[in-house]
Each structure stands twice: as C-alpha cells, then as structure tokens.
C-alpha positions in Angstrom: 9.5 -21.3 -15.3 8.1 -23.0 -12.2 4.9 -21.0 -12.1 3.8 -22.5 -15.5 3.7 -26.1 -14.5 2.4 -26.9 -11.0 4.4 -29.1 -8.6 3.6 -32.8 -9.1 1.8 -32.8 -5.8 -0.1 -29.6 -6.6 -3.8 -29.2 -6.1 -5.6 -30.4 -9.2 -8.0 -27.4 -9.7 -6.7 -23.9 -10.3 -9.6 -22.4 -8.3 -8.4 -24.1 -5.1 -5.0 -22.5 -5.1 -5.0 -18.9 -3.7 -3.4 -16.4 -6.1 -3.8 -18.6 -9.3 -6.5 -17.2 -11.6 -7.7 -17.8 -15.1 -7.3 -14.4 -16.8 -7.3 -15.2 -20.5 -9.5 -18.1 -21.7 -9.0 -18.1 -25.5 -5.6 -19.8 -25.2 -6.8 -22.5 -22.8 -6.8 -26.1 -23.9 -10.4 -26.9 -24.4 -9.8 -30.6 -23.6 -8.3 -29.8 -20.2 -10.8 -27.1 -19.0 -14.6 -26.8 -18.8 -16.6 -24.2 -20.7 -16.0 -20.7 -19.4 -18.3 -18.9 -21.8 -20.8 -18.0 -19.1 -18.3 -15.9 -17.2 -18.2 -12.1 -17.7 -15.2 -10.8 -19.6 -13.7 -7.9 -21.5 -12.0 -8.0 -24.9 -8.3 -7.1 -24.7 -6.7 -7.2 -28.1 -7.2 -10.7 -29.6 -7.9 -12.2 -26.2 -11.0 -12.6 -24.0 -10.0 -11.5 -20.5 -12.1 -12.9 -17.7 -13.2 -10.5 -14.9 -11.5 -11.6 -11.7 -13.3 -11.6 -9.3 -16.7 -12.1 -11.0 -19.3 -9.5 -10.1 -22.5 -10.7 -8.4 -25.2 -12.2 -10.7 -28.2 -10.6 -9.1 -27.1 -7.9 -6.6 -26.9 -4.4 -8.2 -25.1 -3.1 -5.1 -22.0 -5.1 -5.7 -19.1 -2.5 -5.9 -17.6 -4.4 -8.8 -20.7 -3.5 -10.8 -20.5 0.2 -10.0 -20.1 2.6 -13.0 -16.5 3.7 -13.7 -17.1 7.3 -12.5 -18.3 6.1 -9.1 -15.3 3.8 -8.7 -12.9 6.6 -9.6 -14.5 9.1 -7.2 -14.2 6.6 -4.4 -10.6 5.8 -5.2 -9.8 9.6 -5.5 -11.2 10.1 -2.0 -9.1 7.2 -0.7 -5.9 8.5 -2.4 -6.5 12.0 -1.2 -6.8 10.6 2.3 -3.6 8.6 1.9 -1.8 11.6 0.4 -2.7 14.0 3.2 -1.8 11.4 5.8 1.6 10.8 4.1 2.2 14.6 4.0 1.8 14.9 7.8 4.6 12.4 8.5 7.6 14.1 6.9 6.2 17.7 7.0 8.8 18.4 9.7 11.7 17.9 7.2 12.0 21.6 6.1 11.3 22.9 9.7 13.8 20.7 11.6 16.2 23.6 12.3 13.4 25.9 13.4 12.0 23.2 15.7 15.5 22.5 17.0 15.9 26.1 18.0 12.4 26.3 19.5 12.7 23.2 21.6 16.5 23.4 22.2 16.8 19.8 21.0 19.3 18.1 18.6 18.3 16.9 15.2 18.5 13.3 16.4 16.1 14.1 19.3 13.7 15.7 16.9 13.8 12.6 14.7 12.4 10.7 17.6 9.2 12.7 17.0 9.1 11.2 13.5 9.6 7.8 15.0 6.8 8.3 17.5 4.4 8.9 14.6 5.7 5.8 12.7 5.5 3.3 15.5 2.0 4.3 16.4 1.0 3.9 12.8 2.1 0.3 13.0 0.6 -0.5 16.4 -2.8 1.2 15.8 -3.2 -0.4 12.4 -3.9 -3.6 14.3 -6.6 -1.8 16.2 -8.4 0.2 13.5 -8.5 -2.4 10.7 -10.4 -5.3 12.3 -13.3 -2.9 12.5 -13.0 -2.3 8.8 -13.4 -6.0 8.2 -16.5 -6.3 10.4 -18.2 -2.9 10.0 -16.9 -1.7 6.6 -14.4 0.7 5.3 -16.5 3.9 5.4 -16.6 4.5 9.2 -12.9 3.9 9.5 -12.1 6.4 6.6 -14.2 9.1 8.1 -13.4 8.7 11.8 -9.6 8.3 11.4 -9.6 11.3 8.9 -11.4 13.4 11.4 -8.9 12.6 14.2 -6.1 13.3 11.8 -7.4 16.8 11.3 -7.6 17.2 15.1 -3.9 16.0 15.3 -2.9 18.7 12.8 -4.5 21.4 15.1 -2.7 19.9 18.1 0.6 20.0 16.3 0.1 23.5 15.0 -0.4 24.8 18.6 2.3 22.5 20.0 5.0 23.6 17.6 5.3 26.8 19.7 5.1 25.1 23.1 7.3 22.4 24.6 9.0 19.4 23.0 7.0 16.9 25.1 3.7 18.4 24.0 4.8 18.2 20.4 6.1 14.6 20.8 2.8 13.4 22.2 1.0 15.2 19.4 3.1 13.4 16.9 2.3 10.1 18.6 -1.5 10.9 18.4 -1.0 11.8 14.7 0.3 8.3 14.2 -2.7 6.8 15.9 -5.1 8.8 13.7 -3.4 8.2 10.4 -2.6 4.5 10.9 -5.2 3.2 8.4 -3.7 5.1 5.4 -1.5 2.2 4.4 -4.0 -0.6 4.9 -7.5 0.6 3.9 -6.9 2.1 0.5 -5.4 -1.1 -1.1 -8.3 -3.0 0.4 -10.7 -0.6 -1.3 -8.9 -1.2 -4.6 -9.5 -4.9 -4.3 -13.1 -4.2 -3.2 -14.1 -2.3 -6.4 -11.6 -3.2 -9.2 -10.8 -6.3 -11.1 -7.5 -8.1 -11.0 -6.3 -6.8 -14.4 -6.8 -3.2 -13.2 -5.1 -3.5 -9.8 -1.4 -3.2 -10.8 -1.8 0.3 -12.1 -4.2 1.4 -9.4 -2.1 0.0 -6.5 0.8 1.9 -8.1 -1.4 5.0 -8.1 -2.1 4.6 -4.4 1.6 4.0 -3.8 2.3 7.3 -5.7 -0.2 9.0 -3.4 1.7 7.8 -0.3 5.2 8.5 -1.7 4.0 11.7 -3.3 2.8 12.9 0.1 6.1 11.9 1.6 8.0 13.9 -1.0 5.7 16.9 -1.8 4.9 17.4 1.9 8.4 18.6 2.8 8.5 20.7 -0.5 5.3 22.6 0.3 6.2 23.0 4.0 9.6 24.5 3.0 7.8 27.5 1.4 5.3 27.7 4.3 8.0 27.4 7.1 10.2 30.0 5.6 7.4 32.6 5.1 4.9 31.7 7.9 6.6 29.3 10.3 6.2 25.7 11.2 2.8 26.1 12.9 1.2 27.2 9.6 2.3 24.1 7.8 0.1 22.0 10.1 -2.8 24.5 10.0 -2.9 24.4 6.2 -2.6 20.6 6.0 -5.4 20.4 8.6 -7.7 22.5 6.3 -7.2 20.1 3.4 -7.8 17.1 5.8 -11.1 18.5 6.9 -12.1 19.2 3.3 -11.4 15.5 2.6 -13.7 14.6 5.6 -16.5 16.6 4.0 -15.9 15.0 0.6 -16.0 11.5 2.2 -19.3 12.2 4.0 -21.0 12.8 0.6 -19.0 10.9 -2.0 -17.4 7.8 -0.2 -19.9 4.9 -0.2 -19.2 1.6 1.5 -17.1 -0.7 -0.6 -17.2 -3.9 1.5 -19.4 -6.6 -0.1 -20.3 -9.9 1.6 -22.9 -11.2 -0.9 -22.4 -14.2 -3.2 -20.4 -13.9 -6.4 -19.8 -16.5 -9.2 -16.5 -18.3 -9.0 -14.1 -17.6 -11.8 -12.4 -21.0 -11.3 -12.7 -24.1 -13.5 -15.1 -25.9 -11.1 -18.2 -26.0 -13.2 -19.5 -25.7 -16.7 -22.4 -23.3 -15.9 -23.1 -20.5 -13.4 -25.0 -22.8 -11.0 -25.2 -22.2 -7.4 -22.3 -24.6 -6.9 -20.1 -22.0 -8.6 -21.1 -19.2 -6.2 -18.8 -18.4 -3.3 -18.9 -15.8 -0.6 -16.3 -13.1 -1.0 -14.9 -11.9 2.2 -14.4 -13.9 5.4 -17.3 -16.2 4.6 -16.9 -20.0 4.3 -16.6 -21.7 0.9 -20.0 -23.4 1.1 -22.7 -23.7 -1.5 -25.0 -20.8 -1.4 -28.7 -21.0 -2.0 -29.4 -18.6 -4.8 -33.1 -19.2 -5.1 -34.9 -16.0 -4.5 -38.4 -14.9 -5.3 -37.7 -11.1 -5.3 -34.9 -9.2 -6.8 -32.4 -7.4 -4.5 -33.3 -3.7 -4.5 -30.6 -1.1 -5.4 -29.6 1.0 -2.4 -30.5 4.7 -2.5 -27.9 7.4 -2.3 -28.6 7.9 1.4 -28.5 4.2 2.2 -25.1 3.9 0.6 -23.8 6.7 2.8 -24.9 5.1 6.0 -22.1 5.8 8.5 -22.2 2.7 10.7 -23.7 -0.3 9.0 -24.7 -3.5 10.8 -21.6 -5.6 11.4 -20.9 -8.7 9.5 -22.0 -11.5 11.8 -19.5 -14.0 10.3 -16.6 -11.8 11.4 -15.0 -12.3 14.8 -13.1 -9.2 15.8 -10.6 -11.2 18.0 -9.9 -13.6 15.1 -9.4 -10.7 12.7 -7.0 -9.0 15.1 -4.9 -12.1 15.5 -4.6 -13.0 11.7 -2.0 -10.3 10.9 0.4 -11.8 13.4 0.0 -15.3 12.1 0.5 -14.0 8.5 4.1 -13.2 9.4 4.7 -16.9 9.2 3.7 -16.8 5.5 6.8 -16.5 3.4 4.9 -14.6 0.7 3.6 -12.0 3.2 6.8 -11.7 5.2 8.9 -11.0 2.0 6.3 -8.5 0.8 6.5 -6.7 4.2 10.3 -6.4 3.9 10.1 -5.2 0.3 7.5 -2.6 1.2 9.1 -1.5 4.5 12.6 -1.1 3.1 11.4 0.8 0.1 9.3 3.3 2.1 12.2 3.7 4.6 14.0 5.8 2.0 11.5 8.5 2.3 11.8 8.5 6.1 15.6 8.6 5.8 15.7 11.5 3.2 13.1 13.4 5.3 15.2 13.2 8.4 18.7 13.9 7.0 18.1 16.6 4.4 18.6 19.4 6.9 21.7 17.6 8.4 23.3 17.2 5.0 22.3 20.3 3.1 21.8 23.1 5.6 25.6 23.4 6.4 28.1 24.8 3.8 28.9 24.3 1.0 25.2 23.8 0.1 23.7 26.1 2.8 20.1 25.2 1.9 17.4 27.4 3.6 14.1 25.8 4.5 12.6 26.6 1.0 15.6 24.9 -0.7 15.4 21.9 1.6 11.7 21.6 0.6 12.5 21.9 -3.1 15.0 19.0 -2.7 12.0 16.7 -2.6 10.9 17.6 -6.1 13.5 15.3 -7.5 12.3 12.2 -5.5 8.7 13.0 -6.5 9.7 13.1 -10.2 11.5 9.8 -9.6 8.3 8.4 -8.1 6.4 9.3 -11.2 8.8 7.2 -13.3 8.5 4.4 -10.8 4.7 4.6 -11.0 4.8 4.0 -14.8 7.3 1.2 -14.6 5.7 -0.6 -11.7 2.0 0.1 -12.7 1.6 -0.1 -16.4 5.0 -1.8 -16.9 4.3 -4.4 -14.3 0.9 -5.2 -15.7 2.3 -5.5 -19.2 5.0 -8.0 -18.0 2.4 -10.0 -16.1 0.0 -10.1 -19.0 2.7 -11.3 -21.4 3.7 -14.0 -19.1 0.0 -14.9 -18.5 -0.6 -15.4 -22.2 2.5 -17.6 -22.4 1.1 -19.6 -19.5 -2.1 -20.5 -21.4 -4.1 -17.7 -19.9 -3.5 -18.6 -16.3 -2.2 -15.7 -14.1 0.2 -16.4 -11.2 1.2 -13.7 -8.7 4.9 -14.4 -9.4 4.4 -13.0 -12.9 4.9 -9.5 -11.5 8.3 -10.3 -9.9 10.6 -9.6 -12.9 10.2 -5.9 -12.3 11.8 -6.4 -8.9 15.2 -6.7 -10.5 14.7 -3.3 -12.1 13.7 -1.8 -8.7 16.9 -3.2 -7.2 19.0 -1.6 -9.9 17.5 1.8 -9.5 17.9 1.6 -5.7 21.5 0.6 -5.8 22.5 3.1 -8.4 20.6 6.0 -6.8 22.1 5.4 -3.4 25.6 5.2 -4.8 25.1 8.3 -6.9 23.8 10.3 -4.0 26.5 9.2 -1.6 29.4 9.8 -3.9 28.1 13.2 -5.0 27.7 14.4 -1.4 31.1 13.0 -0.3 32.8 14.8 -3.2 30.8 18.0 -2.6 29.7 18.2 -6.2 27.2 20.8 -7.5 23.9 20.4 -5.6 22.2 19.2 -8.7 24.2 16.0 -8.8 23.1 14.5 -5.4 19.6 15.8 -5.9 19.4 13.8 -9.2 20.7 10.8 -7.3 17.8 11.1 -4.8 15.4 11.0 -7.8 16.9 7.8 -9.2 16.7 6.3 -5.7 13.0 7.1 -5.6 12.3 5.3 -8.8 13.3 2.1 -7.1 11.5 3.0 -3.9 8.2 3.5 -5.8 8.6 0.3 -7.6 9.3 -1.6 -4.4 6.3 -0.3 -2.6 4.0 -1.2 -5.5 5.5 -4.6 -5.9 5.3 -5.5 -2.2 1.6 -4.7 -2.0 0.7 -6.2 -5.4 2.4 -9.6 -4.7 0.9 -10.1 -1.3 -2.6 -9.0 -2.4 -2.5 -11.3 -5.4 -1.4 -14.2 -3.3 -4.0 -13.7 -0.6 -6.7 -11.5 -2.0 -9.3 -13.0 0.4 -7.3 -11.5 3.3 -6.6 -8.1 1.7 -7.2 -6.1 4.9 -5.2 -8.5 7.2 -2.4 -8.6 4.7 -2.1 -4.9 4.5 -2.2 -4.6 8.3 0.8 -6.9 8.5 2.7 -5.0 5.7 2.0 -1.6 7.2 2.8 -2.6 10.7 6.2 -4.1 9.8 7.0 -1.2 7.6 6.4 1.2 10.5 8.7 -0.9 12.7 11.5 -0.9 10.1 11.2 2.9 9.5 11.0 3.5 13.2 14.4 1.7 13.7 16.0 4.1 11.2 14.7 7.2 13.0 16.5 6.1 16.2 19.9 5.8 14.6 20.1 7.5 11.2 21.4 11.0 12.1 24.0 9.7 14.5 25.0 7.0 12.0 25.6 9.6 9.3 27.7 11.7 11.8 29.8 8.7 12.6 30.2 7.1 9.1 29.2 9.7 6.5 26.3 9.4 4.0 28.1 7.3 1.5 28.7 4.4 3.9 25.2 4.8 5.4 23.3 4.9 2.1 25.3 2.0 0.7 24.6 -0.1 3.8 20.8 0.6 3.5 20.9 0.0 -0.2 22.8 -3.3 0.2 20.1 -4.5 2.6 17.4 -3.5 0.1 19.1 -5.3 -2.8 19.6 -8.5 -0.8 15.9 -8.6 -0.1 15.0 -7.7 -3.6 17.1 -10.5 -5.0 14.9 -13.0 -3.1 12.4 -12.4 -6.0 14.4 -15.1 -7.9 13.6 -18.0 -5.6 10.1 -16.7 -5.2 9.7 -16.5 -9.0 10.9 -20.1 -9.3 9.2 -21.7 -6.3 6.5 -19.2 -5.3 3.7 -21.5 -6.5 5.0 -24.4 -4.4 5.1 -22.1 -1.4 1.5 -21.1 -2.0 0.5 -24.8 -2.4 2.3 -25.6 0.9 0.5 -22.7 2.7 -2.8 -23.8 1.3 -2.4 -27.3 2.6 -1.1 -26.2 6.0 -3.7 -23.5 6.4 -2.0 -21.9 9.3 -4.9 -19.5 10.1 -7.3 -22.4 10.4 -4.8 -24.4 12.4 -4.6 -21.4 14.8 -8.4 -21.3 15.1 -8.8 -17.8 13.6 -10.7 -18.7 10.4 
C-alpha cells in the first residue's frame, strides 16, 4: 500500500505532511522516532492512542479540553441547525402538485424554485464563512439561523401568493441556510479529536440527509391536512426554538491559542513543539507567562461578536476556496459529496412525477412516507461510514506502525459505489415494470445507503487531508455540491419525461460510480499527491496565506 511507505522524495518528518498523523504510538519503532510519552493520550484496547490535535497545555478555554457533555450539547445544537436547514430544502416535495395548481406552473418550473435555493446556498457560503474564520462560529450560527426562520415566514405567506414571490423567497432561504454544510464540520474539528471525527462527521451527515428525507415525510402529513403554508410555519417554529437554544447553549468553538504539536519533532513539550492552530504561522511561540490564563465565565463564552482574529485577512480567506479547487484531494471530495447529496434532490423533485399518477396514485401523505425508506437507508449508511469507516482506518493505522493516513478511510468508498449502483438499478427496474410500490421504495432505501456513505467519506477525506483549512475546505465542497445539484433541478423532470426513470437513474449512478472508483488511485498515490501539494503550496503562491 502506497500510504505505508512514503515516496522516496517524501518529506522526512511526519509532522510536516498535512494529513499524516501519529495516532498509535505503542507500535512505533523506538529507534526511528523520538519519545512521545509527554503527549496526552487515551487507552484503546492494547494501544496508546495519541490525542490529535493535542489540547492546549495551559489554556482552560481550549474547546478540546471541554467536558464531554459540553461538546455534545454544542454538537447537538449544530446538528439541529443543519437538520432544520436541510428540511427546508426538499419540504416542497409532498406539496408540488398543490403548488403547481396554486401557481399554474409545471413541475419542472416548480423545480426551479428548488434550484434557486441550492445555487444561493453555494454562492453565499463564500460570503458567510470567511466571517466564521475571522470572528468565530457563534455569530454565524445565530444570525443565519435567525434569517432562516424569517425565510420560513416569507415562504409560508408566499405559498398562497404568486410564483415570483415564492421563487424569491426560496432564493432568500438559500442565502440564509448557506452555512449549514460548512460550519458544522468545522465545529466538529474544533472540539473533537481525530479518532472521534469519523463517526461524528457521519452523525452530521445523517442530520443533513435525515432532514432531506424526513422533511418531505413530515410535510406530506401537514400538506394533506393543513396545506403547504403550514409546513413552512411549523418548520419556522422549530428554527426559532433552535435560535433560542443557541443563544444560551452554543459557546464559541474557534480557538487560536497555542497547542502542543503531536508530530515527531521534539522529545519534550518545549515551546518549539507548540504551534498555532488556525490560520496562524508555524513559528515558535513564547510560552513563558507569569500568570495563568483565567477560565472564561458562562457569559463570556456566550459573547455574540468577539474581537476578530487579527491574523485573518477576510479577502484572503474568501479567495482560498477557489484556489482549493486546484487541489486534487479537495476536488475529488467535492465531486463525491456533491454527487451523493444530489440523489436527495433528485428524489425530492421526482417523487410526485413518478408516484402521483396511476398505478401508484400516491397522495401527498403517501409521497411523504416514501422518504421513510431513504431515511432508514441513511441510518445504515451512518453506521457503515461512521463506526465502520473508523474501524477500517484504525486497523490500517495499526498495520502502518501507528501512523494514520487520510487514505485509510477510502476502502469504504467501494462499498458506497456498490450500494449506489444496485439501489439505482433496483429502483429504475421496479418502476419501469410497475411492480408493487414496496419494491421501488426499497430500492430508494438501498440507494440512500450509498448516498450517506458518500457524503461522509467526501467530508472526512478532505478534512483529514487539510484540517488546518477546515472552513475553507467545507466552503469549496458545499459550493460545488450546490452547483451540481442545481444542474439537476434544471433538467431532471424533463429528462425523466423523455427517457424514463431507469435510463435517468442509471446515467446518474454511472457518473457516481465512475467518480467513486477514483478512490483506487487516491488510495495508491494519495500520499504522493499530498506531498506534491505541500511542496507547491498553491495558497502561499497565490498570496492568500
């Protein structure tokens, strides 16, 4: 395996190569590595697992040092935020026929309203998230969430007005909910260690996909009994409840203080082993201090708009996501994530088209219940990509003398490709042959197993490779995802009318599988690519670091 032995021209020290980390130290060759006993660790079986990144030595405010309950409450708020944002996107699925009659528009024209939300998500990610880098995550969470609630009120009123008012409201919704696919993964990397991230990123992915799948299911009941407007009113209530919870239980997670390096650069925790964490230069930090750093009070942690990080240039942060598209590791992760999440957009926009007419004759409630199967599939995908992916990576890490490489998560990509292909084929054949409704619904669930695995893998691989640029990486991933999904909203309904769901679903699945199979060259040569990226340092060459 190419990730075990570095390229002959590789950088000599592990700590200098982004993505490569010492995770288990009991299997390391003592003659080849310095003493790591001073580093904080956890016992995992018969191994000593280092904490990556290392928490601050003397700062009690480091989020990595928070108690577990505080981390979990913070993550719960973030996932709740992502879940509600994800619900608002496909909530129209069960009400497409009602809206079509209200606005006198075709299903394809209504799908443009879905696309307006998606494309604004992508564009406005590039506006919101630089402020999260400079000023912290908390103000972005609260302000964007508040605007998302306002957008729900707008759409509740607009659903009984004109199509143009509704379309503009959907565009505004995309503006407000844009950070949901960037900021939560960054929060995970802010407060959790490397060995926790696989399962927790999968949990976040489940919140997004769960919202995409449960949103139409819940709205199906609401639309049939109360109408489309009430679907937005009720979601708005939960969004505002989340705003209140964030005001009191969502402390800032951005940390710019010094932390010990978990690399093999020194034998003791001297100041030479201390590096700044986020967007700060790798320079020796003077750790000499006469007074201990005080712990922040509850009210200090909830400060809405902290002083900006003076080392962060907003223009530079805004430009980095575009330059990251030149990184093969990031570009491939974008394609994996975007194509995987596109299935939710596709299912959400075609369920009425495929299942409302005979022989299925699904009413809005039945159209909503259709999405219970994809949600169950996402639960299986969550286990396989989260706990399963971590297990595979840990096994390969131990075989690699305790050194973790990002490519060690990639074997699960082949499993994701298999579920995606089989699910798409199953669904398309079942619909073409007009089998009992259970058969295509089960196919959609199998498809969603692969979709969940793809979203988790795409995020995890990019974040593992470029953890120091977690926010910028997620901006790039989310923006390209929105662009891919937006393209499908422009063509998917007419494409199905022209070719039928079997041809369409197999075309999309073939594109997915082709991209998934690129995991093989990345598994074999990913480390060489990262070495090349480190040496070229495209961000520094462009003058944005």
